[in-house]
Every structure is written in structure tokens, then in C-alpha cells.
C-alpha positions as CSV (number, residue, x, y, z in Angstrom):
1,M,21.2,104.1,-9.2
2,S,23.7,101.3,-8.7
3,Q,23.1,97.8,-10.0
4,R,22.1,95.2,-7.5
5,K,24.8,92.6,-6.8
6,V,23.7,89.0,-6.7
7,V,25.9,86.0,-5.9
8,S,24.4,82.6,-6.6
9,V,24.7,79.7,-4.2
10,S,26.5,77.7,-6.9
11,D,29.1,80.5,-7.2
12,V,29.8,80.2,-3.5
13,E,30.0,76.4,-3.5
14,N,32.3,76.4,-6.5
15,I,34.8,78.7,-4.8
16,L,34.7,76.7,-1.5
17,V,35.5,73.4,-3.2
18,C,38.7,75.0,-4.5
19,L,40.0,75.5,-1.0
20,P,42.8,73.1,0.2
21,G,41.4,70.0,1.8
22,V,37.7,70.7,0.9
23,Q,36.0,67.8,-0.9
24,K,32.4,68.9,-0.9
25,A,30.6,72.1,0.0
26,R,26.9,73.0,0.3
27,V,25.4,76.3,1.2
28,V,21.9,76.8,2.7
29,V,20.2,80.2,2.5
30,N,17.0,81.5,3.9
31,D,14.1,83.0,2.1
32,W,15.8,86.4,1.8
33,G,19.0,84.9,0.4
34,A,21.2,85.3,3.5
35,I,23.5,82.4,4.3
36,E,22.1,80.2,7.1
37,E,24.5,77.2,7.0
38,I,27.7,76.2,5.2
39,H,28.5,72.5,5.2
40,I,32.1,71.4,4.4
41,L,33.3,67.8,3.9
42,T,37.1,67.3,4.3
43,G,39.7,64.8,5.2
44,L,41.9,64.8,8.3
45,D,44.9,66.6,6.8
46,R,43.8,70.1,7.9
47,S,42.1,71.2,11.2
48,P,38.5,72.4,11.2
49,K,39.7,75.7,12.5
50,Q,41.8,76.2,9.4
51,I,39.0,75.2,7.1
52,V,36.5,77.6,8.8
53,R,39.0,80.5,8.5
54,D,39.7,79.6,4.8
55,V,35.9,79.7,4.2
56,Q,35.5,83.1,5.8
57,S,38.6,84.5,4.1
58,A,37.6,83.2,0.6
59,L,34.1,84.7,0.8
60,K,35.4,88.0,2.2
61,A,38.1,88.3,-0.4
62,Q,36.0,87.3,-3.4
63,W,32.7,89.1,-2.7
64,D,33.2,90.9,0.6
65,I,30.7,88.6,2.3
66,T,31.0,88.3,6.0
67,V,29.9,84.9,7.5
68,D,29.6,84.1,11.2
69,R,32.0,81.2,11.9
70,R,29.2,79.4,13.8
71,K,27.4,79.0,10.6
72,V,30.2,76.9,9.1
73,S,30.2,73.1,9.9
74,V,33.1,70.9,9.0
75,A,32.7,67.1,8.7
76,Q,36.0,65.2,8.6
77,L,36.1,61.7,7.2
78,K,38.4,59.2,8.9
79,S,41.3,58.1,6.8
80,T,40.0,54.6,6.5
81,M,36.8,55.8,4.8
82,S,36.4,56.8,1.2
83,L,35.6,60.4,0.4
84,T,33.1,59.2,-2.2
85,P,31.0,56.5,-0.6
86,G,28.8,56.1,-3.6
87,R,25.2,56.8,-4.2
88,L,22.4,54.9,-2.5
89,R,20.5,52.7,-4.9
90,Y,17.2,50.9,-4.8
91,A,17.7,47.2,-4.0
92,G,14.3,45.9,-3.0
93,L,10.7,46.6,-1.9
94,E,8.4,44.3,0.0
95,V,4.8,45.0,1.0
96,K,3.2,42.6,3.6
97,T,-0.6,42.9,4.1
98,E,-2.4,41.6,7.2
99,T,-5.7,40.3,5.8
100,S,-7.5,40.5,9.1
101,T,-6.8,44.2,9.6
102,G,-6.1,45.4,6.0
103,K,-2.9,47.1,7.2
104,S,0.4,46.7,5.4
105,E,4.0,46.8,6.4
106,V,6.4,48.3,3.9
107,C,10.1,47.3,3.8
108,V,12.5,49.2,1.6
109,T,16.0,48.0,1.0
110,L,18.8,50.3,-0.3
111,E,22.4,49.5,-1.0
112,R,25.6,51.4,-1.5
113,S,28.7,49.9,-3.2
114,N,32.2,51.2,-3.0
115,E,35.2,49.3,-4.4
116,E,34.8,45.8,-2.9
117,Q,32.4,46.8,-0.1
118,R,28.6,46.7,-0.1
119,A,26.4,48.1,2.6
120,V,22.6,47.4,2.9
121,Y,20.1,49.7,4.7
122,V,16.5,48.7,5.5
123,G,13.6,51.0,6.4
124,K,10.1,49.9,7.5
125,A,6.8,51.7,7.8
126,E,3.1,50.8,8.3
127,T,0.1,51.9,6.2
128,D,-3.6,51.2,6.0
129,G,-3.2,49.9,2.4
130,T,-4.8,52.7,0.3
131,E,-2.7,53.9,-2.6
132,G,-2.1,57.3,-1.2
133,S,-1.0,56.1,2.2
134,L,0.9,53.2,0.7
135,L,3.1,55.6,-1.4
136,F,3.6,57.9,1.6
137,A,4.7,54.9,3.7
138,I,7.1,53.9,1.0
139,A,8.6,57.4,1.0
140,R,8.8,57.3,4.8
141,A,10.5,53.8,4.8
142,T,13.0,55.1,2.2
143,C,13.8,58.1,4.3
144,L,14.3,55.9,7.4
145,A,16.7,53.7,5.5
146,V,18.6,56.8,4.2
147,N,18.7,58.2,7.8
148,L,20.8,55.1,8.8
149,T,23.6,56.4,6.6
150,I,23.9,59.9,7.9
151,Q,25.1,61.3,11.2
152,P,22.2,62.4,13.5
153,P,20.5,64.7,14.2
154,N,20.5,65.3,10.5
155,A,17.3,63.5,9.2
156,F,15.0,63.3,6.2
157,Y,11.2,63.3,6.6
158,P,8.6,62.9,3.8
159,D,6.1,65.7,3.4
160,D,3.9,64.6,0.5
161,V,3.7,62.2,-2.4
162,A,1.7,62.6,-5.6
163,V,1.2,60.8,-8.9
164,V,1.3,63.4,-11.6
165,Q,0.8,63.4,-15.4
166,V,3.7,64.7,-17.4
167,G,2.8,64.7,-21.1
168,P,2.0,61.1,-22.0
169,R,3.7,59.7,-19.0
170,R,2.8,59.2,-15.3
171,A,5.3,60.0,-12.6
172,V,5.7,60.0,-8.9
173,A,6.8,63.2,-7.2
174,V,8.0,63.2,-3.6
175,L,8.5,66.3,-1.3
176,V,11.0,65.7,1.5
177,T,12.3,67.9,4.3
178,L,15.8,67.8,5.6
179,V,16.2,68.8,9.2
180,T,19.7,69.8,10.2
181,P,21.4,70.1,13.7
182,R,20.5,73.8,13.8
183,R,16.8,72.8,13.2
184,N,16.8,74.5,9.8
185,H,14.4,72.9,7.3
186,E,15.3,72.4,3.7
187,E,12.7,71.2,1.2
188,L,13.8,68.8,-1.5
189,L,11.8,67.5,-4.5
190,G,12.4,64.3,-6.4
191,A,10.5,62.6,-9.3
192,A,10.6,59.4,-11.2
193,I,8.7,58.1,-14.2
194,I,6.4,55.1,-13.5
195,R,7.9,52.4,-15.7
196,R,6.4,49.4,-14.0
197,E,4.7,50.1,-10.7
198,P,4.1,53.4,-8.8
199,I,5.5,51.8,-5.6
200,E,8.9,51.3,-7.2
201,A,8.8,54.8,-8.8
202,C,8.1,56.2,-5.3
203,V,11.4,54.8,-4.0
204,R,13.3,56.1,-6.9
205,A,11.7,59.5,-6.6
206,T,12.6,59.7,-2.9
207,L,16.2,58.9,-3.7
208,D,16.2,61.4,-6.5
209,A,15.3,64.1,-3.9
210,L,17.9,62.9,-1.4
211,N,21.0,61.6,-3.2
212,R,22.6,64.9,-4.2
213,R,22.1,66.3,-0.7
214,L,23.7,63.2,0.7
215,E,27.0,64.1,-1.0
216,V,27.8,66.7,1.7
217,L,26.0,65.5,4.8
218,P,28.3,63.8,7.4
219,V,28.0,60.0,7.1
220,Q,27.9,57.6,10.0
221,G,31.5,57.3,11.3
222,T,32.6,60.8,10.5
223,V,33.9,63.3,13.0
224,E,31.9,66.6,12.7
225,E,33.3,69.8,14.1
226,P,30.8,72.7,14.0
227,G,32.2,76.1,13.3
228,R,31.4,77.4,16.8
229,D,35.0,77.2,17.8
230,P,37.7,78.1,16.2
231,G,39.5,79.8,19.0
232,E,38.0,78.1,21.9
233,D,40.8,75.6,22.2
234,D,43.6,78.1,21.9
235,G,42.4,80.9,24.2
236,E,41.5,83.3,21.4
237,T,39.0,86.0,22.1
238,D,36.0,86.7,19.9
239,D,36.3,89.5,17.4
240,P,33.0,91.5,17.4
241,E,32.8,91.1,13.6
242,D,32.7,87.3,14.1
243,N,29.3,87.5,15.7
244,Q,27.5,89.2,12.8
245,D,24.6,87.1,11.4
246,I,24.4,88.9,8.1
247,V,25.7,88.5,4.6
248,A,27.4,91.8,3.6
249,I,28.0,92.8,0.0
250,P,29.2,96.3,-0.2
251,G,27.3,99.0,-2.2
252,P,25.0,101.9,-1.6
253,E,22.0,99.7,-1.4
254,P,22.0,97.0,1.3
255,E,19.7,94.5,-0.5
256,N,22.2,91.9,-1.4
257,D,21.4,88.2,-1.3
258,L,22.1,84.8,-2.7
259,K,19.8,83.3,-5.2
């Protein structure tokens, strides 16, 4: 009985970032391990069509994995923008409570610094003032601020917030969902130790869930070219193999996946 072949997501991402012009790469798989999306971040020196073909060829040559070109999205950064815009950082939190109604407005401020430039993003949300709803509103305001930095329709939404006990320390855990242009949902989890107040730890936990994913998402001001073409602009016809929606790794047993 042949041994099952398993290729990890990190293995795929590691080979993709070695391709010419590729700065960042992220792979999204479904519950069965099949590739659903490949996101590539590049400059403007190579066309999206070339990048998509390189991705397909690299996976085919390395592991005999066949990927539909429509599952590959290429985001190209303009030459005036840095390829490493910097991580979003917590800059401020304000909670205003209306005494007559008991409702509160949460205002979260984030910042991103790069060389001599500094950008500030603000997200606001309302809450009834109880601790659970206050923390959820803070996570929502943080997501709204982060959404200002990425190209729609990509967006983050909070799912749940909890204060947990980890050994002798208390921490805030935040579950966030990323919705992509293809309406795929990716769950992300972040956590932060409560050092002063749970409300500050909630902002940091939300950023912990989002920041690594932000490295590959197209930022505001980028030009994104989904992998639906290459070939549309040069009159090429579709190869039947290009329309396969499976990940194929050869072997007697067709139970291959990415883990």
C-alpha cells in the first residue's frame, strides 16, 4: 500500500516566494486540503499573466499539483509604494458613554509607520456598555480601522471575544473572519495577555489575529489582477486542463491534500 503524500501550505508558500517578482504569497485551502485561493503580491516588473503561469508551472513541476488559474490572484503594488508598508500598531482607544442611555461609543486608532511617513486609521462602534459587548465593540472597531487599509471587498469581521485564564495570567482571545472577493471565509485567532486593562488587550489580540494576514492582502492603492485571465487579452483559448478545480498529486490513491 503506497504512502500518502501530503504537501503543507507552508511548503507551497515557500516555493512561491522564490519565483521572480513575487514578494509575498498566501495559500488558502478548504476543509479537505484542496487549494481554494492563492494570493500573490508583486511589483510592476512582470505581468500578472506571467506570474500566474509561473505559479502553475512551479506547483506542477515540484509536486504535480494542478491549479486552476482562476484561483490565483495577483496584487501589484505601484512603484511609488513600499512593498513592506509596516505592521499596524495600536495607537489609542477612547470609550465615550452617554449617561442618559448607558450606551457607549468606542473609537480605536491604529497607525502604520514606514520610513518618514505615518498613516492613522480610526474605527468606531457602539455598545450597550456591558463588559462582553464592550470588548466585542472594540474588536469590531479595530476590524473597521483595519479594513480601511485593504482593498475591498476583502474585509475582516469579529466573530467572538473571550477573556480566558492561561496559567496565572488572564488574556483576551479574539476570533475574526476574513471574507475574500470569492466569498471564502477564513477564521483567524489572536490573543493578548491583559497587562493593564482588558479593553487594550482586546485591540492587541485583534491585531494579533490580523497582522500576519495583512502582509499579503492588497492594500488600498494597489492594482489587483485576478487569475481569471491570462489569455483573455491575447486571444488565447482555454486548455481543458485549465478548468480543473482539483489539486492533483499523482499516486495510486487519490486522497492527497494540503495540511
